[in-house]
ROLUM-711450 format. One record per residue (C-alpha): residue in one letter; x, y, z. Coordinates in steps of 0.25 Angstrom, whole numbers, plus 5000, padded with zeros to 4 digits. Layout:
BEGIN
AXYZ...
***
This chain:
BEGIN
M533852325408S533452255395F534352215384P534152195369S533752055366T534651975356K534151895344R534951785338T534851785322Q535651725311A536251835302E535551835289S536251815276S535651945270D535252075275S533952085282E533152165292F532852115306D532152195316G532652325311H534152275309V534852235296I535552095299K536752055290R537551935290Q538751945299D539951865302V540351825316N541251955316G540052035313H540452075299V539352085288S539351985277D538551985264S538851835262S537751745261S538451625266D538051555279E539451545283D539951625296V538451645300E538351665314Y537251705324V537351845329E536651915340E535952045335L535452155346E534052215344I534352355345P533152435352G532552535342A533252485330E532052455322D531452595326H532752655321V532652585307N531152625307N531552775310A532552765299K531552725289W530652835293Q531752935292S532052885278T530552895275I530253025280S531553085274K530853045260V529453085264V529753225268G530253265254S528753235250V528153315261V527853465259S527353575268I526153645262H525953795265F524553835260A523353925260Q521953895258V521654035253A520154035254P519053975264F518453855257D517453755261C517853735276D519253775275P519653915279A520753995272L522053965278V523553955277S524253835282E525253725281A525153575278T525953465273G525853385260F526653285252V527053255238V526253135232D526653155218S528053225215E527953225200L526553295200G526853375212I525653325221I525653355236L524653285245T524053355257N522753375264R521453425258H521353525270V522653575265V522353585251G521053645255A519753645247G519953785243P521053875237F522453835241V523753905240G525053835245Y526453785243A527253665248V528653665254F529453535252D530453475262N531553555256H530753685257E530553695242E529153765240C528153755229D526653795227V525653685228I524253695222P523053605226I522653505215Y521653415223R520953415237D520053305240P518553345243V518553255255H519853195259D520953275266F521953275255G522353355243F523453375233L524353495230K525253505218F526553565216D527553585205P528653475207K529653555199S529553665209I530353575219K531753585215Y532653535226M532053405231N531453285224V530053275228Q529553135231A528053095232L527553015244E526752885239L525352875245K525152735251P523752725257S523852575260L525052595270A524252665280K524052565291V523752555305G525052555313S525852615302E526952715306I526852845299R527452985298V526753115295I527753205288G527253345286N527153485290D526653465304A526253595312G526953685302E528253615302K528953595289L529153445292S528553355303I528553205304L527553145313A527552995317G526352905319F525652775317I524352755310S523252705319R522052705310I521752705296D520252705296R519852835304N518752925299A519153055294P519453155305D518353255309Y518953405309G517553465312E516453535304L516653645294T518053605291Y518753505282N518553355285D518953225278F517853115277N517552985270T518952935272E519752855282Y520852925290I522152865296Q522452895310A523852905317A524552975328A525553075322S525153205329A525253295316S524753435317G524453555308G525253565295S525453415294S524153405286G524453335273S525653265278P526053125273V525853005282V526952915278N527352775282I528752725284D528952695269G528652845266H527252815260A526152915262V525052835269A524152945273L523953095273Q523953175286A522653255287G522353285302G522453255316S521753265330T521953375339E521653295351A522553175348S523853145341T523053085330D523253115315F522353085303F522853035290L522153025277P522352895269V522952915255N522052825248R521152925241I522353025240L523152925232R521952905223A521753055221L523253075218D523252965207C522053045201I522853175201R524053105195K523253055184D522653195182E521253135185P520153195194V520153145208T518653095208R517953105222G516553045224T515553065235I514153025239Q514253135249T514253035261Q515153035273W515552905278I516252875291L516952745296R516252675307P516752555315Y515952425313D515252435327E514652575323C514252525309R513552405316R512752505325L512352585312G511852465306L512952385299T512552235299A513452125303D513652065289R514052195283E515052215295Q515652075293E515752095278A516452225280R517452175291K517752055282Q518052145270F518752255278P519452185290D520352305293R519152405294I518352435307G517052495301L516252545289L515852675283V514652735288V513852855282E514152985291T513553095282V512653095269L512553235263R511153275258E510953275243G512153195241P512253065234G512052985247D510953065252T509652985255K510352865252I511452855262K511152875277E512052915289G512452785296D512452695284T513652595283L514352585270I514552435265S514952445251I515052535238N514852475225G514952335231E516252365238L516252355253I516752485259A517452505272S518352625270F518152765264I519252745254Q518352635247V517252735247D518152845241D518652755231I517252715226L516652855226D517852925219S517752825208S516252835207V515952985205G514653005197K514352855199N513352775207I513952695219E513152585227L513352585242L512952475251I512652535265Q512052475278R510952555285G510352495297G510852355294K510252365280D511052365267L510752475257N511252495243I511352645239T511752705226C512452835226E513052925215V514452975218G514653125217D515853205214L516553245227H517253355220A515953415215I515453445230T516853495234P516953655231S518053695221S517653835220Y517253955229L516654095228E517154215234V516154335236C515954445246G517154395254A516654255256T516854125249F515854015245H515753885238E514853765237L514653685250S515653575250Y515453425253Q516453445265M515553545272A514253475268R514653345274F514653395288Y513153425288A512653325277I512153435269P512053445254V513353485247R512853625242G512753765246V513553895246F514653875257L515253995263S516753965264S517154095269A516154175277S516654305276G516454445269S514954465266F514654315271N515254325285F514154265291D514854235305S516154285310K516454165317E515954055307K516554065294V516353925288G515053845285W514053945280I513153905268V512554025260D511053985257A510554115250I511054255248D510254375243N508954295245Q509454185234E509754045237T511154005235P511253845235N512553845228L513753935225E513353955210T512054015215F512754095226I513654155216E512554205207V511754265218M513054345223K513254395209H512054475210V512154535224P512654675224D513854725232K513554785246K512154715246R511554655259V510954515256I510354405264V511154275265R510554145270Y511554045275H511853935285H512953865292L513353725289T513353685304D511853735305Q510953695294H509753735301S510053885303P510053975291N510554115292V510154235285A510954365285S511254485277I512554505271Y513254625264I513854585250D515254635249R515754645235H516654765236W517654725247C517554585243S517354595228E517754455224F516654365218R517454245214I517354105211Y518554015214Q518753885207R519753775211N520853745201D521553615204K522453635192T523053765197G522753755212I522153895211W520653925213D520254005201Y519254115202K518354205194N517554325198L516154305196A515454445197E515854585200P515054645212L513754715209P513654855214S512954885227L511554925226P511255075230E510755095244I509255125246P508755215257H508055145268E507155185280A507555145294K506855155307F507555175320I507055115333D507355205345L507955145357S506955095367I507255195378E506455305385N507455415381K506955455367E508255535364L509155415367A508155315360K508355395347L509855375347S509555245340R509355335327S510855375328L511455235329V511655155317T512455025315V513755025307T514254895301T515554875293M515954765285S517454755284P517954645273I519454685274P520254665287L520954805287D521754875298S521854735305M520354735307S519554605303A518554605292E517254595298S515854665300R515754765311K514554835317A514254935327A513255055330G513655195325L513155335329V512555425318I513255555320D512655625308A511355565302Q511255665290Q512655625285G512655475290Y513855475299V513955365309I515055345320V515455205324S516455125331R517755105323R517754955327V516654945316I517455025306P518954995308H519255045294D518555085282C518754975272L517454915275D515954935273V515155015283F513655005285V512655085294T511355025298I510255125301A509255075311D509654935309S508854945296V509655015285I511054975281L511855085274P513255085269A514255185276E515655235274V516755265284I516955415286F517955415298L518755325306H519355375319P520755325321T520755305336Q519355325342N518555205337Y517455275328A517155285314V516155365306V515355305294K514355375285Y513155315279D512155385269P510955435277S510155445264L510055295263V509255285276K507955345280A507955335295P507955435307V509455425309E509855535319T511155615322P511155605337R511455715347M512955705351S513655775362F515155805362E515255825377R516155725383M515555615391K516055605406R516255495416G514955465423E514055525413K512755455410S512455415396H511555315388F512155205380I511555155367G512155045359Y512054935350T512254795355H513054685348N511754635342N511454775337R510354805348L510254955352V510354965367S510455075378S510755095392D511055215402T512555225406K513555315411V515055345407T515955275416D517255305410I517955395400S519355335397S520555365388L520855235381S521355165369I520855025364P521954915366S522754885353N522554745346I523754655343I523454685328P523354835327R521954875323Y521054995325R520855025340A520355155347T521355235354N521455365362L519955355367E519155425377A518155305379V516855315387G516455195396I515055175401D514355095411C513355015403N513054865402V512354885388S513554955382S514454825383R513554755373C513554865363N514754885353S514155025349G513255135354I513255275360L513155355373A512055465374D511455555384D510055555388D509655655377G510155565366T511455645365V512555545360R513855555369A514755445365L514855325356W514955185361L515955105352S516654975351F518154975351L518954875344G519954815354E521054715354I520854565351Q520954475363D520954325362G520454335348K519254425352E519154565348K518954655360V517954765359Y517954895368L516654965370L516855115374G516155255372L516755365363D516355505367L515655585355T516555705359D517755625354L517055615340K516555755339P517655815329V517355695320I515855705321D515855855318L516655845306L515755735300R514555815303S515155925295G515355835283K516855825285R517655695287P518455695299R519955675300I520755645312N522255665316I522655595328V523955585337D524255435333A524555385347G523955305358F523655375371G523255325385S522955375398I523855375411S523555425425V524155545431A525055455439Q525655395427A525755525420R526555575432I527455445432R527755485417S528255625422T527055705418P527255845424E526455875436E525856005430W525255915419I524655825429S524055945437K523555995424M522855855421E522255855435S521655985433E521055975419S520555835419E519155805422N518855655420R520255585421L521655615426Q522555555415F523655585405M523655525391H524955455387V525455395374T525255245373R525655225358V526055305346S525655265332Y526755245322T527255375316E528455425309E528355565317K529555595326E528755685336K527755595342L527055545355L527755425361P527155315370G527155355385D527055505382V526055575392I525155675384L525055805391S524455895381V524055905366E524056045360D524256105375K522956035379L523055935391V522755795387K521855735397E521155625389M521155545376R520255645368D521355755370L522155675361D521055655350G521455685336I521155805327V519955785319T519855865306S519155865293G519555765283E519555855272G520855905265P522255855269N522555815283K523355925291E524455885300Q524055895314V525155915325L524755915340N525655965351F525855865362K526455875376V526855745382V527655685394R528755595388N529955535396G529655635407R529655755399I528555845393V528755835377D528055925367L527655845354R527055885341V526255765337K525755745323T524355685322V523955585311E522755555303V522555405304S522455345290E521455235289T521755115280S521555155265H522455055258F522754905259A523254795251V522954645251F524154555248A524354405249G523054405257C523454505268I522954655269L524054755270Q523854905273T524555025279P524655005294H523355055299H523255145311A523255035322V524554985317L525155125318Q524655135332A525255005336M526655015330S527855115331S528455075318I527755035305P528654935296S527854955284G526655015278V526154885274Y525354815285C524654685285T523354695292F522754555288R523054425281G522154325275Q522154185282S522454115269S523354215262P524754215258A525054325268T524654215279Q525354105272Y526654175271G526654255284I526054395283A525354435295S524454545299T525154655306N526354635297F527054745289I527554715275T528854795272H529354725259I528854645248N530054575240E530954675247I530254795242E529854885253T528354905255P528255025265D526755055261L525554985255E525755055241T527155005240F526654865245V525554855234K526554895223V527554785227V526554675229K525854705215A527154655208I527254515216P526754405206D525754305210N526154175217T527554225220Y528354245233C528654385238K529554425250I528854505261R529554575272L528654605284V528654665298T527754615309F526954705318D528154685328N529154745318V529754605315P530154595301F530054465293A529954415278I529054315271S528854265257L527454265252K526854205239T525754285232N524454225228Y523654325220H522554225216Y522054215230F522654335236P522854455227T523454585230A522554705231E522454845238L521254925242K521355075244R520355175249D520055285239A520255415245V519155485238S518055385238G518455305250K518255175243W519155065244I519755025230E520354885228N521554855218E521954705216L523354705212N523754565208K522754455206T522754335198E521754325186E520454255188K520054135180S519154165168D517854105166
***
């Protein structure tokens, strides 16, 4: 056992600190005296108490932290549009007040973002105020937000003082911020390096460069970006910026250049930033020697900078920049304008004060001194401050940040949001450069705008483009110009006074050009059977472009083969996976040669097919109506499969029917269209598994069934697709009406059905007489139909889950098609249809009169706070037993107020500001009255019927309210923008 050591000391005549203890003069009795006399002075023994120094240290840290937290704020923000390498997002971060009088908050550049920003700050006492961005550095990871100090009424806001000189190796620090989404988190650490190169977060994302970073072990995480790094005296010595995912290492940005920028803003002066478009990297002396640094230059540098471990070496020189052809990769920087250089801060200081001037650089290359003169450019001039929105995509000039990765010139039209008409690749959204469009070169954004002004709506044009990661592979593609769904053609310009990106409309869409008839030639199938070979003339490609994510379906392009059922009228049947709703553009491609616009005529609510119509007069081609048989296919029957592969190749193979089964496609977690109550045809064919569409035909060319792709559930982030056949017999009533020139209408029993064995039916108390009847009348399968789900309905007399169906209209129900809906002409009002059901329920036979319903497709939706709201579509009704409201959120934008404040897809909105919103019409009327930039209270119910409430702040500048309705007569969708801010005038 060890004991504390003792130390004899003479009591001092005045108070002093000694090893963490305060020692006062004492008399022999231990009484404290303030006398300065040496009388009664005695030697006393003082124990060294273990941890006493730590206790004092901790007390001081506690005092410091209690003061610092009053300056730290939690920032809730949205980067509302994709810009440069930053995606649109909603997130949280940290900042801290650096000027309480002007209301300036310091945070990271990757928080402020290069593009449009909307956010608010929450102070330590939970007071909230709006913040606007007033500066974001073009390169370094810092930016400033501004708030109104008068809006903070219940606390005295104090600013933290920036002290760059206090960041030293070994210094104990605290990171005080909003760590991992927490309101306040305090993380401790020690500075281990102050001369680290900027961290590399990967390509095609924001990276700081040309600056030292401070390294420490503090284990900060998401949400701590922008936190102050303070010392024990409460001074901000660095700014939290990032960290390593593989180690407990954090990266802090020194505040030297931050302090300079803050001083400029305080003086209302521009923050000048210079560049010679060269990236430097700090290399240790041993590497510099290997690159050609001479011994005398090393000796000179070590003498001048004894605490530095190396010099700056050229990493990248951008082509066509001020340093191009003059500076080479691997050059070692010795001095600028005669000043010896060993740090990035020195370089920044010289460049920022020399914009538009020449500087003299002394570099060493291969052991030789070279004097180079460079003109310093304006870094702000090569940092985009505006962007274009057209055809559902956004564009701006290529930034220095992106060009630097590949040492290319800072010029070109950068596609910051590869969507809409410019959705080049569904997986790769960032990094595309548009080189030419409509056969005209587009070297810059201004030229691109002028070209786009003269491209008519709905025109297909050629675009040439490439990706930044592959400069050697130009791409050429045709795109469809959408200026009707995506009608905006706007230029947005950053305004650092207001924090808003002002916009102005550039041009109205030019009307589409009239369609011109074209000739097309079919190539018959390369098979001996000529009747089957000719079926290629009855198959076309149906493509849809869906710009709006309606009915919980993603906005994307889809394609599949369709069967022409009437060549004279232009009717085509295709899978409903391609046409989930009719708020989209449809095209029919004839013979892979002529692309024609089409319209949606009919959508079957349960059986996965749709009918579209094109104008046959616009194509001169031998399109043929095939022979069709409405005799049901049977198990074991031989057939011939003809289908389109995923790369649009027509293939064929002999096959036979292996199975005909009653089934429903499994439901998805988020309700969306799915096929139910089917009699699906299965075949034995290897080729069919590679084809998402096609037909089954007899040897004489008679079409017997469609081969369709069925949209299934999402598993592990991937969409499951089922491939099944659908007997033409099940389509006969619809086909007959279409051929007679009438639009079909279908009324269905809105319930889900499944099959059970005779044994299960007997367990459910099905009478033996009905079992005997089933056994005597069934030819293919012995089964009973039962109810699996019942869609939402207010009817009292209805089917219930578990019911075993015996008969409908006194006809024995043996298979799914016996429960098909009633198809009638769509002309005139829809007459109510009632069917007589006989079911087994709870061991008894029950007679029911069940009303059929006509499933309504979505014809009205609203856009509010960046989310799409609609009447609950059929898939929602199928999945729920009660509907909380007629206002259903089917989609929310990733950077929208809806996302920021907590509206989720599948939520129902029941009240706005305590006003009930039972339907979409009422909802639109209520939200029209909500002013811009104000909070409203919203009451919602989740899909699981859990009610909750939120407050949401409107932002009509970036997220205006609008509604779209389909006109009942013309069938066209009409947009009405309800509350929007005024655009900036020229």
